[in-house]
MARGU-130994 format. One record per atom (N, C-alpha, C): residue number from 1; residue in one letter; atom name; z negated, x, y negated. Coordinates in nm, 2 decimals, always signed. Atoms other than C-alpha are relative to their C-alpha. Layout:
    k  r   a       z       x       y
  NUM  A  CA       Z       X       Y
...
This chain:
    k  r   a       z       x       y
    1  M   N   +0.13   +0.04   +0.00
    1  M  CA   +1.48   -1.66   -0.86
    1  M   C   -0.07   +0.04   -0.12
    2  T   N   +0.07   -0.02   +0.09
    2  T  CA   +1.26   -1.66   -1.13
    2  T   C   -0.13   +0.07   +0.01
    3  H   N   +0.13   -0.06   -0.03
    3  H  CA   +0.95   -1.42   -1.13
    3  H   C   -0.08   -0.02   -0.12
    4  A   N   +0.09   +0.00   +0.08
    4  A  CA   +0.65   -1.48   -1.33
    4  A   C   -0.05   +0.13   -0.06
    5  T   N   +0.05   -0.15   +0.06
    5  T  CA   +0.56   -1.16   -1.56
    5  T   C   -0.11   -0.03   -0.10
    6  R   N   +0.10   +0.01   +0.06
    6  R  CA   +0.25   -1.10   -1.78
    6  R   C   -0.01   +0.15   -0.06
    7  L   N   +0.05   -0.15   +0.06
    7  L  CA   +0.10   -0.81   -2.00
    7  L   C   -0.11   +0.04   +0.08
    8  A   N   +0.11   -0.08   -0.06
    8  A  CA   -0.10   -0.55   -1.83
    8  A   C   -0.12   +0.00   -0.09
    9  T   N   +0.13   -0.06   +0.06
    9  T  CA   -0.46   -0.48   -1.91
    9  T   C   -0.07   +0.10   +0.05
   10  V   N   +0.09   -0.13   -0.05
   10  V  CA   -0.69   -0.19   -1.85
   10  V   C   -0.03   -0.03   +0.16
   11  D   N   +0.06   +0.03   -0.14
   11  D  CA   -0.81   -0.39   -1.51
   11  D   C   +0.12   +0.03   +0.11
   12  D   N   -0.13   -0.02   -0.10
   12  D  CA   -0.43   -0.33   -1.37
   12  D   C   -0.02   +0.16   +0.02
   13  F   N   -0.02   -0.16   -0.03
   13  F  CA   -0.52   +0.07   -1.36
   13  F   C   +0.04   +0.02   +0.11
   14  A   N   -0.05   -0.07   -0.11
   14  A  CA   -0.49   +0.13   -1.02
   14  A   C   +0.15   -0.05   +0.05
   15  A   N   -0.13   +0.03   -0.01
   15  A  CA   -0.17   -0.07   -0.98
   15  A   C   +0.09   +0.08   -0.08
   16  L   N   -0.11   -0.04   +0.10
   16  L  CA   +0.00   +0.06   -1.28
   16  L   C   +0.00   +0.15   +0.06
   17  H   N   -0.03   -0.14   -0.04
   17  H  CA   -0.10   +0.42   -1.15
   17  H   C   +0.07   +0.02   +0.11
   18  A   N   -0.08   +0.01   -0.12
   18  A  CA   +0.06   +0.37   -0.80
   18  A   C   +0.17   -0.04   -0.04
   19  L   N   -0.11   +0.01   +0.07
   19  L  CA   +0.36   +0.25   -1.02
   19  L   C   +0.07   +0.12   -0.07
   20  Y   N   -0.03   -0.10   +0.07
   20  Y  CA   +0.37   +0.54   -1.24
   20  Y   C   +0.04   +0.13   +0.11
   21  K   N   -0.01   -0.10   -0.09
   21  K  CA   +0.32   +0.79   -0.92
   21  K   C   +0.17   -0.04   +0.06
   22  D   N   -0.12   +0.05   -0.07
   22  D  CA   +0.63   +0.58   -0.76
   22  D   C   +0.11   +0.05   -0.06
   23  L   N   -0.09   -0.06   +0.08
   23  L  CA   +0.82   +0.67   -1.07
   23  L   C   +0.05   +0.13   -0.04
   24  V   N   -0.04   -0.13   +0.05
   24  V  CA   +0.78   +1.02   -1.12
   24  V   C   -0.03   +0.10   +0.12
   25  G   N   +0.02   -0.09   -0.12
   25  G  CA   +0.68   +1.17   -0.78
   25  G   C   -0.08   +0.12   -0.01
   26  T   N   +0.08   -0.10   -0.02
   26  T  CA   +0.53   +1.49   -0.79
   26  T   C   -0.07   +0.05   -0.15
   27  I   N   +0.03   -0.04   +0.09
   27  I  CA   +0.48   +1.51   -1.16
   27  I   C   -0.16   -0.08   -0.05
   28  E   N   +0.15   +0.03   +0.01
   28  E  CA   +0.11   +1.47   -1.27
   28  E   C   -0.01   -0.12   -0.07
   29  V   N   +0.02   +0.13   +0.06
   29  V  CA   +0.00   +1.12   -1.39
   29  V   C   -0.17   -0.04   +0.00
   30  P   N   +0.15   -0.01   -0.01
   30  P  CA   -0.38   +1.11   -1.51
   30  P   C   -0.06   -0.10   +0.06
   31  D   N   +0.08   +0.10   -0.07
   31  D  CA   -0.61   +0.94   -1.29
   31  D   C   -0.15   +0.00   -0.03
   32  G   N   +0.14   +0.01   +0.02
   32  G  CA   -0.99   +0.84   -1.27
   32  G   C   -0.01   -0.05   -0.15
   33  A   N   +0.04   +0.02   +0.15
   33  A  CA   -1.18   +0.80   -1.61
   33  A   C   +0.12   +0.04   -0.11
   34  E   N   -0.11   -0.04   +0.08
   34  E  CA   -0.91   +1.00   -1.79
   34  E   C   +0.12   -0.09   -0.01
   35  G   N   -0.12   +0.08   +0.00
   35  G  CA   -0.63   +0.81   -1.69
   35  G   C   -0.03   -0.16   -0.02
   36  Q   N   -0.01   +0.13   +0.06
   36  Q  CA   -0.79   +0.47   -1.75
   36  Q   C   -0.03   +0.02   -0.17
   37  Q   N   -0.01   -0.02   +0.14
   37  Q  CA   -0.86   +0.60   -2.10
   37  Q   C   +0.13   +0.02   -0.04
   38  R   N   -0.14   +0.01   +0.06
   38  R  CA   -0.52   +0.67   -2.14
   38  R   C   +0.08   -0.10   -0.01
   39  L   N   -0.05   +0.13   +0.00
   39  L  CA   -0.41   +0.35   -2.04
   39  L   C   -0.04   -0.07   -0.11
   40  A   N   +0.05   +0.08   +0.09
   40  A  CA   -0.64   +0.19   -2.27
   40  A   C   +0.07   +0.04   -0.14
   41  E   N   -0.04   -0.04   +0.12
   41  E  CA   -0.52   +0.41   -2.56
   41  E   C   +0.19   -0.09   +0.00
   42  I   N   -0.15   +0.08   -0.03
   42  I  CA   -0.13   +0.29   -2.44
   42  I   C   -0.01   -0.13   -0.07
   43  L   N   +0.00   +0.10   +0.04
   43  L  CA   -0.24   -0.05   -2.46
   43  L   C   -0.06   -0.05   -0.14
   44  D   N   +0.06   -0.02   +0.11
   44  D  CA   -0.42   -0.03   -2.77
   44  D   C   +0.10   +0.03   -0.12
   45  H   N   -0.09   -0.04   +0.12
   45  H  CA   -0.13   +0.13   -2.96
   45  H   C   +0.09   -0.13   -0.05
   46  P   N   -0.05   +0.09   +0.09
   46  P  CA   +0.03   -0.10   -3.23
   46  P   C   +0.16   -0.01   +0.07
   47  G   N   -0.14   +0.00   -0.07
   47  G  CA   +0.38   -0.24   -3.09
   47  G   C   +0.01   +0.04   +0.13
   48  T   N   -0.01   -0.02   -0.13
   48  T  CA   +0.32   -0.14   -2.75
   48  T   C   -0.04   -0.09   +0.12
   49  S   N   +0.01   +0.05   -0.10
   49  S  CA   +0.33   -0.34   -2.45
   49  S   C   +0.04   +0.05   +0.15
   50  I   N   -0.04   +0.01   -0.15
   50  I  CA   +0.33   -0.33   -2.05
   50  I   C   +0.03   -0.11   +0.04
   51  I   N   -0.04   +0.12   -0.09
   51  I  CA   +0.51   -0.58   -1.87
   51  I   C   -0.03   +0.00   +0.12
   52  V   N   +0.02   -0.01   -0.15
   52  V  CA   +0.42   -0.64   -1.52
   52  V   C   +0.05   -0.12   +0.09
   53  A   N   -0.01   +0.11   -0.06
   53  A  CA   +0.55   -0.86   -1.25
   53  A   C   -0.07   +0.01   +0.15
   54  E   N   +0.09   +0.00   -0.11
   54  E  CA   +0.36   -0.95   -0.93
   54  E   C   +0.08   -0.08   +0.11
   55  A   N   -0.03   +0.07   -0.14
   55  A  CA   +0.43   -1.03   -0.56
   55  A   C   -0.07   +0.04   +0.08
   56  E   N   +0.07   -0.02   -0.08
   56  E  CA   +0.23   -1.09   -0.28
   56  E   C   -0.14   +0.05   -0.04
   57  D   N   +0.15   -0.04   +0.04
   57  D  CA   -0.09   -1.04   -0.48
   57  D   C   +0.01   +0.13   -0.06
   58  T   N   -0.03   -0.17   +0.03
   58  T  CA   +0.05   -0.68   -0.60
   58  T   C   +0.08   -0.02   -0.13
   59  V   N   -0.07   -0.05   +0.08
   59  V  CA   +0.15   -0.57   -0.92
   59  V   C   +0.11   +0.09   +0.04
   60  C   N   -0.11   -0.08   -0.04
   60  C  CA   +0.50   -0.43   -0.83
   60  C   C   +0.09   +0.07   -0.07
   61  A   N   -0.10   -0.05   +0.07
   61  A  CA   +0.71   -0.37   -1.10
   61  A   C   -0.07   +0.00   -0.14
   62  M   N   +0.04   +0.00   +0.15
   62  M  CA   +0.66   -0.27   -1.49
   62  M   C   +0.10   +0.05   -0.10
   63  A   N   -0.07   -0.08   +0.10
   63  A  CA   +0.83   -0.16   -1.80
   63  A   C   -0.11   +0.00   -0.12
   64  T   N   +0.05   -0.05   +0.13
   64  T  CA   +0.71   -0.03   -2.11
   64  T   C   +0.06   -0.03   -0.13
   65  L   N   -0.06   +0.04   +0.11
   65  L  CA   +0.80   -0.18   -2.43
   65  L   C   -0.06   +0.07   -0.13
   66  H   N   +0.06   -0.03   +0.14
   66  H  CA   +0.76   +0.00   -2.78
   66  H   C   +0.07   -0.05   -0.10
   67  I   N   -0.06   +0.08   +0.14
   67  I  CA   +0.85   -0.18   -3.10
   67  I   C   -0.03   +0.10   -0.11
   68  L   N   +0.02   -0.10   +0.11
   68  L  CA   +0.89   +0.08   -3.39
   68  L   C   +0.04   -0.04   -0.13
   69  P   N   -0.03   +0.03   +0.13
   69  P  CA   +0.90   +0.02   -3.75
   69  P   C   +0.12   +0.10   -0.05
   70  N   N   -0.13   -0.06   +0.06
   70  N  CA   +1.21   +0.12   -3.94
   70  N   C   +0.06   -0.03   -0.15
   71  M   N   -0.02   +0.05   +0.13
   71  M  CA   +1.35   +0.12   -4.29
   71  M   C   +0.16   -0.04   +0.01
   72  T   N   -0.15   +0.05   +0.01
   72  T  CA   +1.76   +0.07   -4.20
   72  T   C   -0.03   -0.15   +0.07
   73  F   N   -0.01   +0.13   -0.05
   73  F  CA   +1.87   -0.25   -4.10
   73  F   C   -0.07   -0.13   -0.06
   74  A   N   +0.08   +0.08   +0.08
   74  A  CA   +1.71   -0.43   -4.38
   74  A   C   -0.16   +0.02   +0.05
   75  G   N   +0.14   -0.01   -0.05
   75  G  CA   +1.38   -0.27   -4.25
   75  G   C   -0.04   -0.08   +0.15
   76  R   N   +0.00   +0.03   -0.14
   76  R  CA   +1.41   -0.43   -3.90
   76  R   C   -0.03   +0.09   +0.11
   77  P   N   +0.06   -0.11   -0.12
   77  P  CA   +1.22   -0.26   -3.60
   77  P   C   +0.12   +0.00   +0.08
   78  Y   N   -0.07   -0.03   -0.12
   78  Y  CA   +1.40   -0.12   -3.32
   78  Y   C   -0.09   +0.03   +0.15
   79  A   N   +0.08   +0.04   -0.11
   79  A  CA   +1.27   -0.13   -2.96
   79  A   C   +0.04   +0.10   +0.11
   80  L   N   -0.06   -0.12   -0.11
   80  L  CA   +1.26   +0.16   -2.69
   80  L   C   -0.10   -0.07   +0.12
   81  I   N   +0.05   +0.05   -0.12
   81  I  CA   +1.19   +0.06   -2.34
   81  I   C   -0.02   +0.14   +0.09
   82  E   N   +0.02   -0.12   -0.10
   82  E  CA   +1.05   +0.34   -2.09
   82  E   C   -0.09   -0.06   +0.15
   83  N   N   +0.08   +0.02   -0.15
   83  N  CA   +0.87   +0.36   -1.73
   83  N   C   +0.03   -0.11   +0.04
   84  V   N   -0.03   +0.12   -0.08
   84  V  CA   +1.07   +0.09   -1.57
   84  V   C   -0.02   +0.05   +0.12
   85  V   N   +0.01   -0.02   -0.13
   85  V  CA   +0.97   +0.10   -1.21
   85  V   C   -0.04   -0.14   +0.08
   86  T   N   +0.04   +0.08   -0.12
   86  T  CA   +0.96   -0.12   -0.89
   86  T   C   -0.04   +0.06   +0.11
   87  L   N   +0.04   -0.06   -0.13
   87  L  CA   +0.76   -0.03   -0.60
   87  L   C   +0.12   +0.00   +0.11
   88  Q   N   -0.10   +0.01   -0.08
   88  Q  CA   +1.02   +0.08   -0.33
   88  Q   C   +0.01   -0.12   +0.08
   89  A   N   +0.01   +0.12   -0.11
   89  A  CA   +0.90   -0.20   -0.08
   89  A   C   +0.05   -0.13   -0.06
   90  F   N   -0.03   +0.12   +0.05
   90  F  CA   +0.96   -0.46   -0.34
   90  F   C   +0.13   -0.01   -0.06
   91  Q   N   -0.11   +0.00   +0.06
   91  Q  CA   +1.29   -0.37   -0.48
   91  Q   C   +0.11   -0.08   +0.06
   92  G   N   -0.10   +0.11   -0.03
   92  G  CA   +1.59   -0.62   -0.47
   92  G   C   -0.03   -0.13   +0.00
   93  R   N   +0.06   +0.15   +0.00
   93  R  CA   +1.39   -0.92   -0.53
   93  R   C   +0.00   -0.05   -0.16
   94  G   N   -0.02   +0.05   +0.11
   94  G  CA   +1.46   -0.95   -0.89
   94  G   C   -0.14   +0.04   -0.12
   95  L   N   +0.13   -0.03   +0.08
   95  L  CA   +1.11   -0.81   -1.00
   95  L   C   +0.04   +0.08   -0.11
   96  G   N   -0.04   -0.09   +0.11
   96  G  CA   +1.27   -0.53   -1.23
   96  G   C   +0.06   -0.09   -0.10
   97  Q   N   -0.09   +0.06   +0.13
   97  Q  CA   +1.52   -0.75   -1.40
   97  Q   C   -0.11   -0.12   -0.05
   98  A   N   +0.12   +0.09   +0.06
   98  A  CA   +1.18   -1.00   -1.46
   98  A   C   -0.01   +0.09   -0.11
   99  V   N   +0.07   -0.07   +0.11
   99  V  CA   +1.02   -0.73   -1.64
   99  V   C   +0.07   +0.04   -0.12
  100  M   N   -0.07   +0.02   +0.13
  100  M  CA   +1.31   -0.65   -1.85
  100  M   C   +0.05   -0.12   -0.08
  101  T   N   -0.04   +0.12   +0.05
  101  T  CA   +1.41   -0.96   -1.91
  101  T   C   -0.11   -0.03   -0.11
  102  R   N   +0.15   +0.03   +0.10
  102  R  CA   +1.05   -1.03   -2.07
  102  R   C   +0.01   +0.10   -0.10
  103  A   N   +0.01   -0.11   +0.11
  103  A  CA   +1.08   -0.69   -2.25
  103  A   C   +0.09   -0.03   -0.10
  104  A   N   -0.10   +0.03   +0.10
  104  A  CA   +1.39   -0.78   -2.41
  104  A   C   -0.02   -0.13   -0.09
  105  Q   N   +0.05   +0.10   +0.07
  105  Q  CA   +1.27   -1.12   -2.51
  105  Q   C   -0.11   +0.01   -0.10
  106  M   N   +0.11   -0.04   +0.10
  106  M  CA   +0.97   -0.99   -2.65
  106  M   C   +0.07   +0.09   -0.13
  107  A   N   -0.05   -0.08   +0.14
  107  A  CA   +1.16   -0.73   -2.88
  107  A   C   +0.08   -0.09   -0.08
  108  W   N   -0.07   +0.13   +0.11
  108  W  CA   +1.40   -1.03   -3.00
  108  W   C   -0.07   -0.07   -0.05
  109  D   N   +0.12   +0.08   +0.07
  109  D  CA   +1.11   -1.22   -3.08
  109  D   C   -0.06   +0.05   -0.12
  110  R   N   +0.04   -0.06   +0.12
  110  R  CA   +1.00   -0.95   -3.31
  110  R   C   +0.13   +0.05   -0.11
  111  D   N   -0.11   -0.01   +0.10
  111  D  CA   +1.36   -0.95   -3.47
  111  D   C   +0.06   +0.17   -0.01
  112  V   N   -0.06   -0.14   -0.01
  112  V  CA   +1.45   -0.60   -3.34
  112  V   C   +0.17   +0.00   -0.02
  113  Y   N   -0.15   +0.00   +0.02
  113  Y  CA   +1.81   -0.49   -3.44
  113  Y   C   +0.06   +0.05   +0.15
  114  K   N   -0.05   -0.06   -0.09
  114  K  CA   +1.85   -0.29   -3.12
  114  K   C   -0.11   +0.04   +0.13
  115  I   N   +0.10   -0.06   -0.11
  115  I  CA   +1.66   -0.20   -2.77
  115  I   C   +0.09   +0.12   +0.07
  116  M   N   -0.05   -0.12   -0.04
  116  M  CA   +1.71   +0.14   -2.66
  116  M   C   -0.07   +0.04   +0.13
  117  L   N   +0.07   -0.06   -0.12
  117  L  CA   +1.64   +0.30   -2.32
  117  L   C   +0.10   +0.11   +0.05
  118  L   N   -0.07   -0.12   -0.06
  118  L  CA   +1.74   +0.63   -2.14
  118  L   C   -0.03   -0.04   +0.16
  119  T   N   +0.02   +0.00   -0.14
  119  T  CA   +1.79   +0.64   -1.75
  119  T   C   +0.06   +0.15   +0.05
  120  G   N   -0.02   -0.14   -0.07
  120  G  CA   +1.83   +0.96   -1.54
  120  G   C   +0.13   -0.03   +0.06
  121  R   N   -0.12   -0.02   -0.07
  121  R  CA   +2.17   +1.06   -1.45
  121  R   C   +0.01   -0.01   +0.15
  122  D   N   +0.00   -0.04   -0.12
  122  D  CA   +2.08   +1.15   -1.11
  122  D   C   -0.06   -0.09   +0.08
  123  L   N   +0.10   +0.10   -0.10
  123  L  CA   +1.86   +0.86   -0.99
  123  L   C   +0.05   -0.14   +0.02
  124  G   N   -0.06   +0.10   -0.05
  124  G  CA   +2.10   +0.56   -0.98
  124  G   C   -0.03   -0.11   -0.05
  125  A   N   +0.03   +0.14   +0.08
  125  A  CA   +1.97   +0.31   -1.23
  125  A   C   +0.09   -0.04   -0.08
  126  R   N   -0.11   +0.08   +0.12
  126  R  CA   +2.27   +0.28   -1.46
  126  R   C   +0.08   -0.13   +0.04
  127  G   N   -0.06   +0.14   -0.02
  127  G  CA   +2.44   +0.00   -1.28
  127  G   C   -0.11   -0.10   -0.02
  128  F   N   +0.10   +0.10   +0.01
  128  F  CA   +2.08   -0.18   -1.28
  128  F   C   -0.01   -0.05   -0.16
  129  Y   N   +0.01   +0.02   +0.15
  129  Y  CA   +2.07   -0.17   -1.67
  129  Y   C   +0.14   -0.06   -0.05
  130  E   N   -0.16   +0.04   +0.02
  130  E  CA   +2.45   -0.23   -1.69
  130  E   C   -0.01   -0.16   +0.03
  131  R   N   +0.01   +0.14   -0.03
  131  R  CA   +2.40   -0.57   -1.53
  131  R   C   -0.07   -0.08   -0.07
  132  L   N   +0.10   +0.07   +0.10
  132  L  CA   +2.13   -0.66   -1.79
  132  L   C   +0.05   +0.01   -0.14
  133  G   N   -0.02   -0.01   +0.11
  133  G  CA   +2.35   -0.58   -2.04
  133  G   C   +0.03   +0.11   -0.09
  134  Y   N   -0.03   -0.15   +0.06
  134  Y  CA   +2.33   -0.23   -2.16
  134  Y   C   +0.09   +0.09   +0.03
  135  V   N   -0.14   -0.09   +0.00
  135  V  CA   +2.59   -0.03   -2.25
  135  V   C   -0.03   +0.18   -0.07
  136  A   N   +0.01   -0.14   +0.01
  136  A  CA   +2.62   +0.34   -2.26
  136  A   C   +0.13   +0.07   -0.10
  137  D   N   -0.11   -0.05   +0.08
  137  D  CA   +2.94   +0.37   -2.46
  137  D   C   -0.03   +0.02   -0.14
  138  E   N   +0.00   +0.03   +0.15
  138  E  CA   +2.81   +0.33   -2.80
  138  E   C   -0.09   +0.16   -0.06
  139  K   N   +0.06   -0.13   +0.05
  139  K  CA   +2.57   +0.67   -2.83
  139  K   C   -0.03   +0.07   +0.10
  140  W   N   +0.07   -0.08   -0.10
  140  W  CA   +2.46   +0.97   -2.66
  140  W   C   -0.16   +0.00   +0.00
  141  G   N   +0.12   -0.04   -0.01
  141  G  CA   +2.13   +1.00   -2.52
  141  G   C   -0.04   +0.14   +0.02
  142  M   N   +0.06   -0.13   -0.02
  142  M  CA   +1.95   +1.32   -2.55
  142  M   C   -0.13   +0.02   -0.01
  143  T   N   +0.13   -0.02   +0.00
  143  T  CA   +1.63   +1.47   -2.47
  143  T   C   -0.04   +0.14   -0.04
  144  L   N   +0.05   -0.16   -0.01
  144  L  CA   +1.42   +1.79   -2.57
  144  L   C   -0.12   -0.01   +0.05
  145  R   N   +0.12   -0.02   -0.09
  145  R  CA   +1.15   +1.87   -2.31
  145  R   C   -0.08   +0.12   -0.03
  146  R   N   +0.10   -0.11   -0.03
  146  R  CA   +0.83   +2.04   -2.29
  146  R   C   -0.06   +0.00   +0.12
  147  A   N   +0.06   +0.01   -0.12
  147  A  CA   +0.77   +1.93   -1.96
  147  A   C   +0.10   -0.02   +0.09
  148  P   N   -0.11   -0.01   -0.08
  148  P  CA   +1.02   +1.95   -1.63
  148  P   C   +0.02   -0.15   +0.01
  149  K   N   -0.07   +0.14   -0.05
  149  K  CA   +1.23   +1.64   -1.55
  149  K   C   -0.03   -0.03   +0.12
  150  R   N   +0.06   +0.05   -0.12
  150  R  CA   +1.14   +1.44   -1.26
  150  R   C   +0.13   +0.03   +0.10
  151  Q   N   -0.13   +0.00   -0.08
  151  Q  CA   +1.38   +1.47   -0.95
  151  Q   C   -0.02   -0.10   +0.08
  152  P   N   -0.04   +0.09   -0.09
  152  P  CA   +1.52   +1.25   -0.73
  152  P   C   -0.10   +0.02   +0.13
  153  Q   N   +0.09   -0.01   -0.15
  153  Q  CA   +1.26   +1.15   -0.44
  153  Q   C   +0.10   -0.03   +0.10
  154  V   N   -0.04   +0.02   -0.15
  154  V  CA   +1.38   +1.16   -0.09
  154  V   C   -0.06   -0.11   +0.09
  155  V   N   +0.08   +0.10   -0.06
  155  V  CA   +1.33   +0.84   +0.09
  155  V   C   +0.04   +0.02   +0.14
């Protein structure tokens, strides 16, 4: 089934806030005027887009795409996808795949030479990304943190 996707706007703040909270659990997500300002900054950032999918008149899936300038590979940019989430009540309907497919197409349209993403080892999403063609056998993904990592949510 094909799902329509679109780019998020600041008017989507409440729905996006719910998605971010679903993604990170107890980790703080800015709310109110501060959160709306932060979302506006993200959406105004050059090369950054938030792709959303809707079902039942609800924004229920999203992915953030960053297209970054680069000097290697003849100066072609690369892409980073982050904050991919589908509300639990809407999982299994192809909405996550729809936002990921749109993000990848937007990246390819900008002539990126690669798309990168990280996924948690403990959160069970690896198979989802592998079914979309992402591989983990080429590079090691590493992080250096100043904030705690998120913990799996008990459902």
